[in-house]
C-alpha positions as CSV (number, residue, x, y, z in Angstrom):
1,X,100.2,98.9,89.7
2,X,101.5,98.1,93.1
3,X,99.4,98.6,96.1
4,X,99.9,100.2,99.5
5,X,97.6,98.9,102.3
6,X,96.8,101.5,104.9
7,X,95.1,101.3,108.2
8,X,92.8,104.3,107.9
9,X,91.6,105.8,111.2
10,X,89.9,109.2,111.8
11,X,88.2,110.9,108.8
12,X,88.2,114.7,109.1
13,X,87.9,117.3,106.5
14,X,90.4,120.1,105.7
15,X,91.0,122.5,102.8
16,X,94.2,123.8,101.3
17,X,95.2,125.6,98.1
18,X,92.7,125.6,95.3
19,X,91.4,122.1,96.2
20,X,87.8,122.2,97.5
21,X,88.1,119.4,100.0
22,X,90.8,117.2,101.5
23,X,89.9,114.5,103.9
24,X,92.3,114.2,106.8
25,X,92.9,110.5,107.7
26,X,94.8,110.7,110.9
27,X,98.0,108.6,111.4
28,X,98.0,105.5,109.2
29,X,100.2,102.4,109.1
30,X,101.2,100.9,105.8
31,X,100.7,97.2,105.3
32,X,98.2,94.5,106.1
33,X,97.4,93.9,109.8
34,X,99.3,90.6,109.6
35,X,102.4,92.5,108.5
36,X,102.7,94.7,111.5
37,X,105.3,92.4,113.0
38,X,107.4,93.1,109.9
39,X,107.0,96.8,109.5
40,X,106.4,97.9,113.1
41,X,107.9,95.3,115.3
42,X,108.4,97.7,118.2
43,X,106.0,100.5,117.3
44,X,102.8,98.6,116.7
45,X,102.2,97.4,120.3
46,X,102.9,100.9,121.6
47,X,100.6,102.4,119.0
48,X,97.7,100.2,119.8
49,X,97.8,101.3,123.5
50,X,98.3,105.0,122.7
51,X,96.6,105.6,119.3
52,X,94.0,107.9,120.8
53,X,96.5,110.3,122.3
54,X,98.8,110.1,119.2
55,X,96.0,111.0,116.8
56,X,94.9,113.8,119.1
57,X,98.4,115.3,119.2
58,X,98.6,114.9,115.4
59,X,95.3,116.7,114.8
60,X,96.4,119.6,117.0
61,X,98.9,120.4,114.4
62,X,96.4,120.6,111.6
63,X,93.2,121.8,113.2
64,X,94.3,125.5,113.5
65,X,95.3,125.8,109.9
66,X,93.3,127.9,107.6
67,X,90.1,126.4,106.2
68,X,90.2,123.2,108.3
69,X,86.7,121.9,108.9
70,X,86.5,119.1,111.6
71,X,83.8,116.9,110.3
72,X,83.4,113.5,108.7
73,X,83.1,113.4,104.9
74,X,82.0,110.8,102.3
75,X,82.8,113.1,99.4
76,X,84.1,110.8,96.6
77,X,85.4,113.7,94.7
78,X,87.7,114.8,97.5
79,X,91.4,114.1,98.1
80,X,92.7,112.4,101.2
81,X,95.7,113.5,103.2
82,X,97.4,110.6,104.8
83,X,100.3,111.1,107.3
84,X,102.0,107.7,108.0
85,X,105.0,106.0,109.4
86,X,106.5,103.8,106.7
87,X,108.6,101.7,109.1
88,X,111.1,102.1,111.9
89,X,114.5,100.9,113.0
90,X,116.1,100.6,116.4
91,X,119.6,99.4,117.2
92,X,120.7,98.9,120.8
93,X,124.3,99.4,122.1
94,X,125.4,98.5,125.6
95,X,128.4,100.5,126.9
96,X,130.4,100.5,130.1
97,X,129.0,101.5,133.5
98,X,125.5,100.3,132.6
99,X,125.0,102.9,129.8
100,X,122.7,101.9,127.0
101,X,122.3,103.8,123.7
102,X,119.4,103.3,121.3
103,X,119.9,104.5,117.7
104,X,116.5,105.3,116.3
105,X,115.3,105.9,112.7
106,X,111.7,106.9,111.9
107,X,110.4,107.2,108.3
108,X,107.5,109.8,108.4
109,X,105.7,110.2,105.2
110,X,102.7,112.3,104.0
111,X,100.7,111.4,100.9
112,X,97.7,112.7,99.1
113,X,95.4,110.3,97.3
114,X,92.3,110.6,95.2
115,X,89.3,109.4,97.2
116,X,87.4,108.1,94.2
117,X,90.3,106.2,92.5
118,X,92.2,105.5,95.7
119,X,95.4,106.4,93.8
120,X,98.3,108.4,95.3
121,X,98.9,111.7,93.5
122,X,101.5,113.3,95.8
123,X,103.9,112.2,98.4
124,X,106.8,113.5,100.6
125,X,108.9,111.5,102.9
126,X,111.9,111.9,105.2
127,X,114.1,110.1,107.7
128,X,114.1,111.3,111.3
129,X,116.8,110.1,113.7
130,X,117.8,110.3,117.3
131,X,120.2,108.8,119.8
132,X,118.5,107.9,123.2
133,X,121.1,107.3,126.0
134,X,120.2,106.1,129.5
135,X,121.6,104.4,132.5
136,X,118.2,103.0,133.5
137,X,116.6,99.8,132.5
138,X,113.8,100.6,130.1
139,X,111.8,98.9,127.3
140,X,111.3,100.1,123.8
141,X,107.8,101.4,124.6
142,X,109.4,103.9,126.9
143,X,111.4,105.2,124.0
144,X,108.3,105.6,121.8
145,X,106.6,107.4,124.7
146,X,109.4,110.0,124.8
147,X,108.8,110.8,121.2
148,X,105.1,110.4,120.7
149,X,103.8,111.4,124.1
150,X,106.5,113.6,125.6
151,X,107.4,115.0,122.2
152,X,111.2,114.5,122.4
153,X,112.8,116.1,119.4
154,X,114.3,114.2,116.4
155,X,116.9,115.3,113.8
156,X,115.9,115.7,110.2
157,X,117.5,116.9,107.0
158,X,115.3,117.4,103.9
159,X,114.7,119.7,101.0
160,X,111.7,120.8,103.1
161,X,114.3,122.2,105.6
162,X,116.5,123.7,102.9
163,X,119.0,120.9,103.4
164,X,119.7,122.1,106.9
165,X,119.5,119.8,109.9
166,X,116.7,120.7,112.2
167,X,115.4,119.4,115.5
168,X,111.6,118.9,115.8
169,X,109.1,116.6,117.4
170,X,107.4,114.0,115.2
171,X,104.2,116.0,114.9
172,X,106.1,119.1,113.7
173,X,107.9,117.0,111.2
174,X,104.6,115.8,109.7
175,X,103.5,119.5,109.5
176,X,106.8,120.4,107.7
177,X,106.4,117.6,105.2
178,X,102.7,118.6,104.5
179,X,103.5,122.2,104.0
180,X,106.3,121.2,101.7
181,X,103.9,119.5,99.3
182,X,102.4,121.4,96.4
183,X,99.0,119.7,96.0
184,X,98.2,121.3,92.7
185,X,101.5,120.3,91.1
186,X,101.4,118.0,88.1
187,X,104.4,115.8,88.0
188,X,106.3,115.0,84.7
189,X,107.2,111.4,85.7
190,X,106.6,108.8,88.4
191,X,109.8,107.2,89.8
192,X,109.6,103.8,91.5
193,X,112.3,102.2,93.8
194,X,113.3,98.5,93.7
195,X,115.6,97.0,96.3
196,X,117.6,93.8,96.1
197,X,120.3,92.2,98.2
198,X,122.8,89.9,96.4
199,X,123.5,86.5,97.9
200,X,127.0,87.2,99.1
201,X,125.8,90.3,101.1
202,X,123.0,88.2,102.7
203,X,125.6,85.9,104.1
204,X,126.9,88.7,106.3
205,X,123.5,88.7,108.1
206,X,122.7,85.0,108.4
207,X,120.1,85.2,111.1
208,X,118.1,88.1,109.4
209,X,118.1,86.5,106.0
210,X,117.2,83.0,107.2
211,X,113.7,84.4,108.0
212,X,111.4,85.8,105.4
213,X,109.8,88.2,107.8
214,X,113.0,89.8,109.0
215,X,114.4,89.8,105.5
216,X,111.4,91.8,104.3
217,X,111.7,94.1,107.3
218,X,115.3,95.0,106.2
219,X,114.3,95.4,102.6
220,X,111.4,97.7,103.7
221,X,113.7,99.8,105.9
222,X,116.2,100.2,103.0
223,X,113.3,101.1,100.7
224,X,112.1,103.8,102.9
225,X,115.6,105.2,103.4
226,X,116.1,105.4,99.6
227,X,112.7,106.9,99.1
228,X,113.4,109.7,101.6
229,X,116.7,110.4,100.0
230,X,115.2,110.6,96.5
231,X,112.2,112.6,97.8
232,X,114.6,115.3,99.1
233,X,116.5,115.5,95.8
234,X,115.8,119.0,94.3
235,X,117.3,117.9,90.9
236,X,114.3,115.7,90.3
237,X,111.5,117.7,92.0
238,X,109.5,117.6,88.7
239,X,109.1,113.9,89.3
240,X,106.9,112.1,91.9
241,X,108.9,109.6,94.0
242,X,106.4,106.8,94.5
243,X,106.2,105.7,98.2
244,X,108.1,102.4,98.7
245,X,105.9,99.4,99.0
246,X,106.1,95.6,98.9
247,X,103.4,94.2,96.6
248,X,100.7,92.8,98.9
249,X,97.2,91.4,98.7
250,X,94.5,92.4,101.2
251,X,93.4,89.5,103.4
252,X,90.5,91.2,105.2
253,X,90.0,93.2,108.4
254,X,90.4,91.2,111.6
255,X,87.6,91.5,114.1
256,X,89.9,92.7,116.9
257,X,90.7,95.8,114.7
258,X,87.0,96.6,114.2
259,X,87.6,100.2,115.2
260,X,89.8,100.7,112.2
261,X,89.3,100.6,108.5
262,X,91.7,98.9,106.1
263,X,91.6,100.0,102.5
264,X,93.7,99.4,99.4
265,X,95.6,102.4,98.1
266,X,97.0,102.2,94.5
267,X,100.4,103.4,93.6
268,X,100.6,105.3,90.2
269,X,102.2,103.4,87.3
270,X,105.9,104.1,87.2
271,X,107.4,105.9,84.2
272,X,110.9,105.0,85.4
273,X,112.3,102.4,87.8
274,X,115.4,102.8,89.9
275,X,116.7,99.4,90.5
276,X,119.3,99.2,93.3
277,X,121.2,96.0,94.1
278,X,123.1,96.0,97.3
279,X,126.3,94.1,96.7
280,X,128.8,94.7,99.6
281,X,129.5,95.8,103.1
282,X,132.8,95.7,105.1
283,X,134.1,97.1,108.3
284,X,137.8,97.7,108.9
285,X,139.3,98.8,112.2
286,X,142.0,101.2,111.2
287,X,143.4,101.7,114.7
288,X,142.4,101.6,118.4
289,X,143.4,102.6,121.9
290,X,142.1,101.7,125.3
291,X,139.0,104.0,124.9
292,X,138.0,104.0,121.3
293,X,138.4,102.5,117.9
294,X,138.7,104.2,114.5
295,X,136.5,102.3,112.0
296,X,136.0,102.5,108.3
297,X,132.7,101.2,106.8
298,X,132.5,100.4,103.1
299,X,129.4,99.6,101.1
300,X,128.6,99.0,97.5
301,X,125.5,99.1,95.2
302,X,124.6,98.9,91.6
303,X,122.1,101.6,90.6
304,X,120.2,101.2,87.3
305,X,117.6,103.6,86.0
306,X,115.3,102.1,83.3
307,X,112.1,102.4,81.5
308,X,110.0,99.4,82.9
309,X,107.9,98.6,79.8
310,X,110.6,98.6,77.1
311,X,113.4,97.6,79.5
312,X,115.5,100.5,78.1
313,X,118.4,101.3,80.5
314,X,119.3,105.0,80.7
315,X,121.9,104.7,83.4
316,X,123.8,101.9,85.1
317,X,126.8,102.0,87.3
318,X,128.4,100.3,90.4
319,X,129.1,102.7,93.3
320,X,131.1,102.4,96.5
321,X,131.2,104.5,99.6
322,X,133.4,104.6,102.7
323,X,132.4,106.2,106.0
324,X,134.8,107.0,108.8
325,X,133.6,106.7,112.4
326,X,135.2,106.9,115.9
327,X,133.5,104.5,118.3
328,X,133.8,103.4,121.9
329,X,136.0,100.4,122.5
330,X,133.0,98.5,123.6
331,X,131.9,98.5,119.9
332,X,134.9,96.6,118.7
333,X,132.7,93.5,118.3
334,X,129.2,94.1,116.9
335,X,126.3,91.8,117.0
336,X,124.2,91.3,113.9
337,X,121.7,94.0,114.7
338,X,124.4,96.6,115.4
339,X,126.2,95.5,112.2
340,X,123.0,96.0,110.3
341,X,122.5,99.5,111.7
342,X,126.0,100.4,110.6
343,X,125.2,99.1,107.1
344,X,122.0,101.2,107.1
345,X,124.0,104.3,107.9
346,X,126.7,103.6,105.4
347,X,124.4,102.7,102.5
348,X,122.3,105.8,103.2
349,X,125.3,108.0,102.6
350,X,126.1,106.0,99.4
351,X,122.6,106.7,98.1
352,X,122.6,110.3,99.1
353,X,125.9,111.0,97.3
354,X,125.1,108.8,94.3
355,X,121.7,110.2,93.6
356,X,122.9,113.8,94.0
357,X,125.4,113.2,91.3
358,X,123.4,110.9,89.0
359,X,120.6,113.4,88.8
360,X,122.8,116.6,88.8
361,X,122.8,119.1,86.0
362,X,126.4,118.1,85.1
363,X,128.3,115.0,86.0
364,X,131.0,115.6,88.6
365,X,134.2,113.8,87.3
366,X,135.9,114.0,90.6
367,X,133.0,112.2,92.3
368,X,132.5,109.5,89.6
369,X,136.2,108.7,89.3
370,X,136.4,108.1,93.1
371,X,133.1,106.4,93.8
372,X,131.9,104.8,90.5
373,X,133.5,101.8,88.7
374,X,132.3,103.1,85.3
375,X,134.5,104.9,82.8
376,X,133.7,108.7,83.0
377,X,133.2,108.8,79.2
378,X,130.4,106.3,79.6
379,X,129.1,108.2,82.6
380,X,128.8,111.4,80.5
381,X,126.8,109.6,77.8
382,X,124.4,107.9,80.3
383,X,124.1,111.1,82.3
384,X,123.0,113.1,79.3
385,X,120.6,110.4,78.2
386,X,119.0,110.2,81.7
387,X,118.7,114.0,82.1
388,X,117.0,114.4,78.7
389,X,114.6,111.6,79.6
390,X,113.6,112.5,83.1
391,X,113.8,116.2,83.1
């Protein structure tokens, strides 16, 4: 089993559905303390200075719900509700006339784990995005303040919003994800995500992949994006999408964090693994004028669904995706961080479309002929085998 390490803060008790007791953990951060620079490069310093107000705002969402009891609990038979931020991503664009735009991605996630076994039994995740534009000189903590303190709204699309884009503040998003979970539900299978970059793709981001920490941060970001896409896929709602995690070992609680508790949370054993190898990314400027450019972004990935113990492959195909975007002329040349953000966007659409078709009731010939490199006859055989196995 893989392990998720969570910084566990306030313990409060709530009750929902037929479960007798659910312990509310307050906002948690995934990963060891030493990994905060990887997973929360920008957010962690802000959180340390504002965690009391953030947790107060978060608890306001849940304290008025039916059967909530605000008291500490050491009930080993209880379940634990853990809202968390999986990771975050910020890209910065400088435009003309002193305008700066920040492209922001948050990965809110809610999980339920067994307090006695410390194993996750239910989880729901999403991607929340926003564009923050300003003509003032600000630092990243000002941006976080606007979302976590001033409650600026984010955009989110999820099965929890009936696939419609909504605007909501981060605390409302946690509430939506929590209400979307069926705590009593027994899942048929557990699905696990693996992420890998091939060597040729790494060469397009030389600074990032020359450092193990930034490399892991990128892999984590992709992992949370893929998890949120799968988590919103109605076609596989009988299956638990295991929260994405890098395998880690706990190194102990540092003294300066003595007001927090670090515990090890187990991930359930996967019944199926979805291996995704990222194999390509390219930008083509189709045309331009004095004000804007017309860009095409292409990405590629190999998606394999297999049974981890026997190694039996149920589905494997190479996919491609092209996204069209009109951009300001100032974005004709992108730095590595901006290029990475464009890759994130393009690969997210690839996964969204690919998973929608891989796990659909019937294979869509038009989609696979255009976006897959596999012969459709083989696709139909693999699709049937996968559907009979997972569903």
